[in-house]
TORKOL-4160 file (C-alpha; in steps of 0.2 Angstrom, whole numbers, padded with zeros to 4 digits, m for minus):
335
<pt num="1" X="0403" Y="m0497" Z="0754"/>
<pt num="2" X="0388" Y="m0506" Z="0759"/>
<pt num="3" X="0387" Y="m0517" Z="0775"/>
<pt num="4" X="0375" Y="m0528" Z="0784"/>
<pt num="5" X="0373" Y="m0528" Z="0803"/>
<pt num="6" X="0371" Y="m0547" Z="0807"/>
<pt num="7" X="0367" Y="m0552" Z="0824"/>
<pt num="8" X="0375" Y="m0568" Z="0831"/>
<pt num="9" X="0360" Y="m0579" Z="0830"/>
<pt num="10" X="0357" Y="m0574" Z="0812"/>
<pt num="11" X="0375" Y="m0578" Z="0808"/>
<pt num="12" X="0375" Y="m0594" Z="0817"/>
<pt num="13" X="0359" Y="m0600" Z="0808"/>
<pt num="14" X="0367" Y="m0595" Z="0791"/>
<pt num="15" X="0368" Y="m0610" Z="0779"/>
<pt num="16" X="0376" Y="m0614" Z="0762"/>
<pt num="17" X="0363" Y="m0618" Z="0749"/>
<pt num="18" X="0363" Y="m0625" Z="0731"/>
<pt num="19" X="0352" Y="m0616" Z="0718"/>
<pt num="20" X="0350" Y="m0621" Z="0700"/>
<pt num="21" X="0341" Y="m0605" Z="0696"/>
<pt num="22" X="0356" Y="m0595" Z="0704"/>
<pt num="23" X="0367" Y="m0606" Z="0692"/>
<pt num="24" X="0356" Y="m0600" Z="0677"/>
<pt num="25" X="0356" Y="m0582" Z="0682"/>
<pt num="26" X="0374" Y="m0582" Z="0683"/>
<pt num="27" X="0375" Y="m0589" Z="0665"/>
<pt num="28" X="0363" Y="m0576" Z="0659"/>
<pt num="29" X="0374" Y="m0562" Z="0667"/>
<pt num="30" X="0389" Y="m0570" Z="0659"/>
<pt num="31" X="0381" Y="m0571" Z="0642"/>
<pt num="32" X="0375" Y="m0553" Z="0644"/>
<pt num="33" X="0393" Y="m0547" Z="0649"/>
<pt num="34" X="0400" Y="m0556" Z="0634"/>
<pt num="35" X="0417" Y="m0559" Z="0642"/>
<pt num="36" X="0425" Y="m0573" Z="0652"/>
<pt num="37" X="0435" Y="m0573" Z="0668"/>
<pt num="38" X="0445" Y="m0589" Z="0663"/>
<pt num="39" X="0448" Y="m0601" Z="0650"/>
<pt num="40" X="0433" Y="m0613" Z="0656"/>
<pt num="41" X="0421" Y="m0599" Z="0655"/>
<pt num="42" X="0428" Y="m0594" Z="0637"/>
<pt num="43" X="0424" Y="m0611" Z="0631"/>
<pt num="44" X="0407" Y="m0610" Z="0638"/>
<pt num="45" X="0404" Y="m0593" Z="0630"/>
<pt num="46" X="0411" Y="m0599" Z="0613"/>
<pt num="47" X="0398" Y="m0613" Z="0614"/>
<pt num="48" X="0383" Y="m0602" Z="0618"/>
<pt num="49" X="0385" Y="m0584" Z="0615"/>
<pt num="50" X="0381" Y="m0585" Z="0597"/>
<pt num="51" X="0364" Y="m0593" Z="0601"/>
<pt num="52" X="0360" Y="m0581" Z="0615"/>
<pt num="53" X="0363" Y="m0566" Z="0603"/>
<pt num="54" X="0354" Y="m0573" Z="0589"/>
<pt num="55" X="0339" Y="m0576" Z="0600"/>
<pt num="56" X="0339" Y="m0558" Z="0607"/>
<pt num="57" X="0342" Y="m0551" Z="0589"/>
<pt num="58" X="0325" Y="m0559" Z="0585"/>
<pt num="59" X="0316" Y="m0552" Z="0600"/>
<pt num="60" X="0318" Y="m0533" Z="0604"/>
<pt num="61" X="0307" Y="m0534" Z="0619"/>
<pt num="62" X="0317" Y="m0547" Z="0628"/>
<pt num="63" X="0334" Y="m0539" Z="0623"/>
<pt num="64" X="0327" Y="m0523" Z="0631"/>
<pt num="65" X="0320" Y="m0532" Z="0646"/>
<pt num="66" X="0338" Y="m0540" Z="0649"/>
<pt num="67" X="0347" Y="m0524" Z="0648"/>
<pt num="68" X="0334" Y="m0516" Z="0660"/>
<pt num="69" X="0334" Y="m0531" Z="0672"/>
<pt num="70" X="0352" Y="m0531" Z="0673"/>
<pt num="71" X="0352" Y="m0513" Z="0676"/>
<pt num="72" X="0365" Y="m0499" Z="0678"/>
<pt num="73" X="0369" Y="m0502" Z="0697"/>
<pt num="74" X="0359" Y="m0517" Z="0702"/>
<pt num="75" X="0349" Y="m0531" Z="0696"/>
<pt num="76" X="0329" Y="m0530" Z="0696"/>
<pt num="77" X="0323" Y="m0538" Z="0713"/>
<pt num="78" X="0311" Y="m0549" Z="0704"/>
<pt num="79" X="0324" Y="m0558" Z="0693"/>
<pt num="80" X="0335" Y="m0563" Z="0708"/>
<pt num="81" X="0324" Y="m0571" Z="0720"/>
<pt num="82" X="0331" Y="m0580" Z="0735"/>
<pt num="83" X="0332" Y="m0599" Z="0735"/>
<pt num="84" X="0317" Y="m0609" Z="0741"/>
<pt num="85" X="0316" Y="m0618" Z="0757"/>
<pt num="86" X="0332" Y="m0628" Z="0761"/>
<pt num="87" X="0339" Y="m0626" Z="0744"/>
<pt num="88" X="0333" Y="m0643" Z="0736"/>
<pt num="89" X="0319" Y="m0635" Z="0725"/>
<pt num="90" X="0320" Y="m0639" Z="0706"/>
<pt num="91" X="0324" Y="m0626" Z="0693"/>
<pt num="92" X="0306" Y="m0626" Z="0688"/>
<pt num="93" X="0300" Y="m0623" Z="0706"/>
<pt num="94" X="0313" Y="m0609" Z="0708"/>
<pt num="95" X="0308" Y="m0601" Z="0691"/>
<pt num="96" X="0290" Y="m0600" Z="0696"/>
<pt num="97" X="0295" Y="m0586" Z="0708"/>
<pt num="98" X="0299" Y="m0576" Z="0693"/>
<pt num="99" X="0285" Y="m0581" Z="0682"/>
<pt num="100" X="0271" Y="m0577" Z="0696"/>
<pt num="101" X="0278" Y="m0559" Z="0699"/>
<pt num="102" X="0264" Y="m0547" Z="0696"/>
<pt num="103" X="0266" Y="m0535" Z="0681"/>
<pt num="104" X="0266" Y="m0519" Z="0691"/>
<pt num="105" X="0279" Y="m0526" Z="0703"/>
<pt num="106" X="0290" Y="m0531" Z="0688"/>
<pt num="107" X="0289" Y="m0514" Z="0680"/>
<pt num="108" X="0293" Y="m0506" Z="0697"/>
<pt num="109" X="0308" Y="m0516" Z="0699"/>
<pt num="110" X="0314" Y="m0512" Z="0682"/>
<pt num="111" X="0312" Y="m0494" Z="0685"/>
<pt num="112" X="0322" Y="m0495" Z="0700"/>
<pt num="113" X="0336" Y="m0505" Z="0692"/>
<pt num="114" X="0337" Y="m0492" Z="0678"/>
<pt num="115" X="0337" Y="m0478" Z="0690"/>
<pt num="116" X="0326" Y="m0469" Z="0679"/>
<pt num="117" X="0310" Y="m0470" Z="0668"/>
<pt num="118" X="0304" Y="m0487" Z="0660"/>
<pt num="119" X="0306" Y="m0487" Z="0641"/>
<pt num="120" X="0289" Y="m0487" Z="0632"/>
<pt num="121" X="0294" Y="m0504" Z="0624"/>
<pt num="122" X="0293" Y="m0512" Z="0642"/>
<pt num="123" X="0277" Y="m0504" Z="0647"/>
<pt num="124" X="0267" Y="m0521" Z="0646"/>
<pt num="125" X="0261" Y="m0536" Z="0656"/>
<pt num="126" X="0271" Y="m0550" Z="0649"/>
<pt num="127" X="0288" Y="m0546" Z="0655"/>
<pt num="128" X="0289" Y="m0559" Z="0669"/>
<pt num="129" X="0285" Y="m0573" Z="0657"/>
<pt num="130" X="0297" Y="m0566" Z="0644"/>
<pt num="131" X="0311" Y="m0567" Z="0658"/>
<pt num="132" X="0306" Y="m0585" Z="0663"/>
<pt num="133" X="0305" Y="m0590" Z="0645"/>
<pt num="134" X="0323" Y="m0584" Z="0642"/>
<pt num="135" X="0330" Y="m0592" Z="0658"/>
<pt num="136" X="0322" Y="m0608" Z="0653"/>
<pt num="137" X="0332" Y="m0607" Z="0636"/>
<pt num="138" X="0349" Y="m0603" Z="0646"/>
<pt num="139" X="0345" Y="m0619" Z="0658"/>
<pt num="140" X="0340" Y="m0631" Z="0643"/>
<pt num="141" X="0354" Y="m0625" Z="0631"/>
<pt num="142" X="0368" Y="m0620" Z="0642"/>
<pt num="143" X="0367" Y="m0627" Z="0660"/>
<pt num="144" X="0356" Y="m0642" Z="0662"/>
<pt num="145" X="0368" Y="m0654" Z="0651"/>
<pt num="146" X="0382" Y="m0650" Z="0663"/>
<pt num="147" X="0372" Y="m0648" Z="0679"/>
<pt num="148" X="0378" Y="m0664" Z="0688"/>
<pt num="149" X="0396" Y="m0659" Z="0686"/>
<pt num="150" X="0392" Y="m0641" Z="0691"/>
<pt num="151" X="0383" Y="m0647" Z="0706"/>
<pt num="152" X="0398" Y="m0658" Z="0711"/>
<pt num="153" X="0409" Y="m0642" Z="0710"/>
<pt num="154" X="0397" Y="m0632" Z="0720"/>
<pt num="155" X="0395" Y="m0646" Z="0733"/>
<pt num="156" X="0415" Y="m0646" Z="0734"/>
<pt num="157" X="0415" Y="m0628" Z="0737"/>
<pt num="158" X="0402" Y="m0629" Z="0751"/>
<pt num="159" X="0413" Y="m0643" Z="0759"/>
<pt num="160" X="0428" Y="m0632" Z="0758"/>
<pt num="161" X="0420" Y="m0616" Z="0766"/>
<pt num="162" X="0411" Y="m0626" Z="0780"/>
<pt num="163" X="0428" Y="m0634" Z="0784"/>
<pt num="164" X="0436" Y="m0617" Z="0785"/>
<pt num="165" X="0421" Y="m0611" Z="0796"/>
<pt num="166" X="0423" Y="m0625" Z="0808"/>
<pt num="167" X="0442" Y="m0622" Z="0810"/>
<pt num="168" X="0443" Y="m0603" Z="0809"/>
<pt num="169" X="0426" Y="m0596" Z="0811"/>
<pt num="170" X="0415" Y="m0585" Z="0801"/>
<pt num="171" X="0427" Y="m0571" Z="0797"/>
<pt num="172" X="0438" Y="m0582" Z="0788"/>
<pt num="173" X="0425" Y="m0592" Z="0779"/>
<pt num="174" X="0417" Y="m0576" Z="0773"/>
<pt num="175" X="0433" Y="m0567" Z="0768"/>
<pt num="176" X="0434" Y="m0563" Z="0750"/>
<pt num="177" X="0419" Y="m0573" Z="0746"/>
<pt num="178" X="0414" Y="m0560" Z="0733"/>
<pt num="179" X="0423" Y="m0545" Z="0727"/>
<pt num="180" X="0422" Y="m0531" Z="0740"/>
<pt num="181" X="0415" Y="m0543" Z="0754"/>
<pt num="182" X="0424" Y="m0544" Z="0771"/>
<pt num="183" X="0420" Y="m0546" Z="0789"/>
<pt num="184" X="0422" Y="m0529" Z="0798"/>
<pt num="185" X="0420" Y="m0535" Z="0816"/>
<pt num="186" X="0407" Y="m0529" Z="0828"/>
<pt num="187" X="0393" Y="m0539" Z="0819"/>
<pt num="188" X="0396" Y="m0530" Z="0802"/>
<pt num="189" X="0398" Y="m0539" Z="0786"/>
<pt num="190" X="0404" Y="m0528" Z="0771"/>
<pt num="191" X="0395" Y="m0535" Z="0756"/>
<pt num="192" X="0400" Y="m0523" Z="0742"/>
<pt num="193" X="0411" Y="m0508" Z="0739"/>
<pt num="194" X="0396" Y="m0498" Z="0732"/>
<pt num="195" X="0388" Y="m0485" Z="0743"/>
<pt num="196" X="0371" Y="m0490" Z="0750"/>
<pt num="197" X="0362" Y="m0488" Z="0767"/>
<pt num="198" X="0367" Y="m0502" Z="0779"/>
<pt num="199" X="0354" Y="m0515" Z="0783"/>
<pt num="200" X="0351" Y="m0523" Z="0800"/>
<pt num="201" X="0348" Y="m0542" Z="0799"/>
<pt num="202" X="0340" Y="m0549" Z="0814"/>
<pt num="203" X="0328" Y="m0564" Z="0814"/>
<pt num="204" X="0331" Y="m0567" Z="0795"/>
<pt num="205" X="0335" Y="m0582" Z="0786"/>
<pt num="206" X="0353" Y="m0580" Z="0779"/>
<pt num="207" X="0360" Y="m0590" Z="0764"/>
<pt num="208" X="0376" Y="m0591" Z="0755"/>
<pt num="209" X="0374" Y="m0598" Z="0737"/>
<pt num="210" X="0389" Y="m0604" Z="0726"/>
<pt num="211" X="0389" Y="m0603" Z="0707"/>
<pt num="212" X="0402" Y="m0610" Z="0695"/>
<pt num="213" X="0403" Y="m0594" Z="0685"/>
<pt num="214" X="0412" Y="m0578" Z="0690"/>
<pt num="215" X="0397" Y="m0569" Z="0695"/>
<pt num="216" X="0390" Y="m0563" Z="0712"/>
<pt num="217" X="0376" Y="m0553" Z="0719"/>
<pt num="218" X="0365" Y="m0551" Z="0734"/>
<pt num="219" X="0346" Y="m0554" Z="0735"/>
<pt num="220" X="0332" Y="m0554" Z="0747"/>
<pt num="221" X="0313" Y="m0555" Z="0748"/>
<pt num="222" X="0299" Y="m0553" Z="0760"/>
<pt num="223" X="0287" Y="m0566" Z="0768"/>
<pt num="224" X="0275" Y="m0572" Z="0755"/>
<pt num="225" X="0256" Y="m0568" Z="0758"/>
<pt num="226" X="0253" Y="m0587" Z="0762"/>
<pt num="227" X="0268" Y="m0588" Z="0774"/>
<pt num="228" X="0266" Y="m0572" Z="0785"/>
<pt num="229" X="0276" Y="m0579" Z="0799"/>
<pt num="230" X="0290" Y="m0585" Z="0789"/>
<pt num="231" X="0306" Y="m0574" Z="0792"/>
<pt num="232" X="0313" Y="m0564" Z="0778"/>
<pt num="233" X="0326" Y="m0572" Z="0767"/>
<pt num="234" X="0343" Y="m0564" Z="0762"/>
<pt num="235" X="0356" Y="m0572" Z="0751"/>
<pt num="236" X="0373" Y="m0569" Z="0745"/>
<pt num="237" X="0378" Y="m0578" Z="0728"/>
<pt num="238" X="0396" Y="m0580" Z="0726"/>
<pt num="239" X="0408" Y="m0588" Z="0713"/>
<pt num="240" X="0416" Y="m0604" Z="0718"/>
<pt num="241" X="0434" Y="m0602" Z="0723"/>
<pt num="242" X="0451" Y="m0608" Z="0716"/>
<pt num="243" X="0452" Y="m0625" Z="0707"/>
<pt num="244" X="0434" Y="m0629" Z="0712"/>
<pt num="245" X="0428" Y="m0615" Z="0700"/>
<pt num="246" X="0438" Y="m0624" Z="0686"/>
<pt num="247" X="0424" Y="m0636" Z="0679"/>
<pt num="248" X="0434" Y="m0637" Z="0662"/>
<pt num="249" X="0450" Y="m0642" Z="0671"/>
<pt num="250" X="0462" Y="m0653" Z="0661"/>
<pt num="251" X="0462" Y="m0672" Z="0664"/>
<pt num="252" X="0477" Y="m0680" Z="0673"/>
<pt num="253" X="0492" Y="m0681" Z="0661"/>
<pt num="254" X="0492" Y="m0698" Z="0651"/>
<pt num="255" X="0509" Y="m0704" Z="0657"/>
<pt num="256" X="0504" Y="m0701" Z="0676"/>
<pt num="257" X="0487" Y="m0710" Z="0672"/>
<pt num="258" X="0497" Y="m0724" Z="0664"/>
<pt num="259" X="0508" Y="m0725" Z="0680"/>
<pt num="260" X="0496" Y="m0724" Z="0693"/>
<pt num="261" X="0479" Y="m0727" Z="0685"/>
<pt num="262" X="0467" Y="m0714" Z="0679"/>
<pt num="263" X="0456" Y="m0713" Z="0695"/>
<pt num="264" X="0471" Y="m0711" Z="0706"/>
<pt num="265" X="0481" Y="m0699" Z="0695"/>
<pt num="266" X="0465" Y="m0688" Z="0694"/>
<pt num="267" X="0465" Y="m0687" Z="0714"/>
<pt num="268" X="0483" Y="m0684" Z="0715"/>
<pt num="269" X="0482" Y="m0669" Z="0703"/>
<pt num="270" X="0468" Y="m0662" Z="0713"/>
<pt num="271" X="0478" Y="m0661" Z="0729"/>
<pt num="272" X="0489" Y="m0647" Z="0724"/>
<pt num="273" X="0478" Y="m0638" Z="0737"/>
<pt num="274" X="0472" Y="m0648" Z="0753"/>
<pt num="275" X="0456" Y="m0657" Z="0751"/>
<pt num="276" X="0444" Y="m0668" Z="0761"/>
<pt num="277" X="0438" Y="m0685" Z="0755"/>
<pt num="278" X="0421" Y="m0678" Z="0753"/>
<pt num="279" X="0427" Y="m0664" Z="0742"/>
<pt num="280" X="0436" Y="m0676" Z="0731"/>
<pt num="281" X="0421" Y="m0687" Z="0729"/>
<pt num="282" X="0411" Y="m0671" Z="0724"/>
<pt num="283" X="0424" Y="m0666" Z="0711"/>
<pt num="284" X="0428" Y="m0683" Z="0703"/>
<pt num="285" X="0411" Y="m0692" Z="0705"/>
<pt num="286" X="0420" Y="m0707" Z="0711"/>
<pt num="287" X="0412" Y="m0718" Z="0725"/>
<pt num="288" X="0418" Y="m0714" Z="0743"/>
<pt num="289" X="0425" Y="m0731" Z="0746"/>
<pt num="290" X="0435" Y="m0729" Z="0729"/>
<pt num="291" X="0442" Y="m0712" Z="0735"/>
<pt num="292" X="0447" Y="m0718" Z="0752"/>
<pt num="293" X="0456" Y="m0733" Z="0744"/>
<pt num="294" X="0466" Y="m0722" Z="0732"/>
<pt num="295" X="0470" Y="m0710" Z="0746"/>
<pt num="296" X="0477" Y="m0724" Z="0757"/>
<pt num="297" X="0488" Y="m0730" Z="0743"/>
<pt num="298" X="0494" Y="m0713" Z="0739"/>
<pt num="299" X="0498" Y="m0710" Z="0757"/>
<pt num="300" X="0507" Y="m0725" Z="0759"/>
<pt num="301" X="0517" Y="m0722" Z="0744"/>
<pt num="302" X="0522" Y="m0705" Z="0752"/>
<pt num="303" X="0514" Y="m0695" Z="0738"/>
<pt num="304" X="0503" Y="m0686" Z="0750"/>
<pt num="305" X="0502" Y="m0680" Z="0768"/>
<pt num="306" X="0487" Y="m0679" Z="0779"/>
<pt num="307" X="0482" Y="m0669" Z="0794"/>
<pt num="308" X="0466" Y="m0666" Z="0804"/>
<pt num="309" X="0456" Y="m0650" Z="0803"/>
<pt num="310" X="0442" Y="m0650" Z="0815"/>
<pt num="311" X="0431" Y="m0665" Z="0811"/>
<pt num="312" X="0439" Y="m0667" Z="0794"/>
<pt num="313" X="0455" Y="m0675" Z="0787"/>
<pt num="314" X="0464" Y="m0664" Z="0774"/>
<pt num="315" X="0475" Y="m0673" Z="0761"/>
<pt num="316" X="0488" Y="m0663" Z="0751"/>
<pt num="317" X="0504" Y="m0667" Z="0741"/>
<pt num="318" X="0521" Y="m0671" Z="0749"/>
<pt num="319" X="0537" Y="m0664" Z="0740"/>
<pt num="320" X="0538" Y="m0681" Z="0731"/>
<pt num="321" X="0520" Y="m0679" Z="0725"/>
<pt num="322" X="0523" Y="m0661" Z="0720"/>
<pt num="323" X="0538" Y="m0665" Z="0709"/>
<pt num="324" X="0529" Y="m0680" Z="0701"/>
<pt num="325" X="0513" Y="m0670" Z="0696"/>
<pt num="326" X="0524" Y="m0654" Z="0692"/>
<pt num="327" X="0535" Y="m0664" Z="0680"/>
<pt num="328" X="0520" Y="m0671" Z="0671"/>
<pt num="329" X="0511" Y="m0654" Z="0669"/>
<pt num="330" X="0528" Y="m0647" Z="0663"/>
<pt num="331" X="0529" Y="m0661" Z="0650"/>
<pt num="332" X="0545" Y="m0669" Z="0658"/>
<pt num="333" X="0537" Y="m0685" Z="0663"/>
<pt num="334" X="0533" Y="m0693" Z="0647"/>
<pt num="335" X="0540" Y="m0709" Z="0640"/>
């Protein structure tokens, strides 16, 4: 296994960050894998995998580059930079980190990711631009059209994680964030089951980056030449958990929407797992005031419970709410 020695100050300063580039890289890795983790991913693959494969079939160099960059054991370092600043950078700003990588550094990273010699086809100076061009294609064709929805899902996951953090601490918040990851105690964070030397993280910037596709990786960089005093940055990219990962979830059943109203029915069906008002706003896109009014009505109708968790209030289904939603999903509540 591999683990990081994370001191208390570094962990306390860790934060969750949104990265459009990480979402695009997760898309590239999923397209490269060619298989889906759930039905939502399968629908996305069905829509975009043919175009992706056709693009690579017409470009032998880029096809070989992707195979090398996604490596036999790990990703090429230049391909997976950590998010910029506070995580509010645009996709174009993040992509520039890849495009501006010196050719020699790209070739060195590819050689390492391959754990062997670099194929003759890739001994050239335009590899960073080729990677950036492919990622721009993935962004424009497969991610950008649904980025507002994806961002809401990511924001909801961050709210859920920070709620768990406030109530239960880092050990619970980081539990099973990605396959093989868990808190070992004594300032040790297991990041993967693969064997590699442990790293001591002290005085670094630690980030956690959720993505909506079932992909995860770790990445890091060193201070830039123009920012020699900036701390090194380390990031763990992880898939959103549970219902929050299901960006293509089914709408509320029609009969339930007719009974309660579409917006209120949508909220009720999302409460099969406890959620805060902020999470519901992020997931539904409804205004905060509207979500609050719907929750008040559902609570007064005894379809939901609520309880405080730290500074947040969690809403979840009562037995009556469970029966109502379950009957509709089973097809038993129609006219």
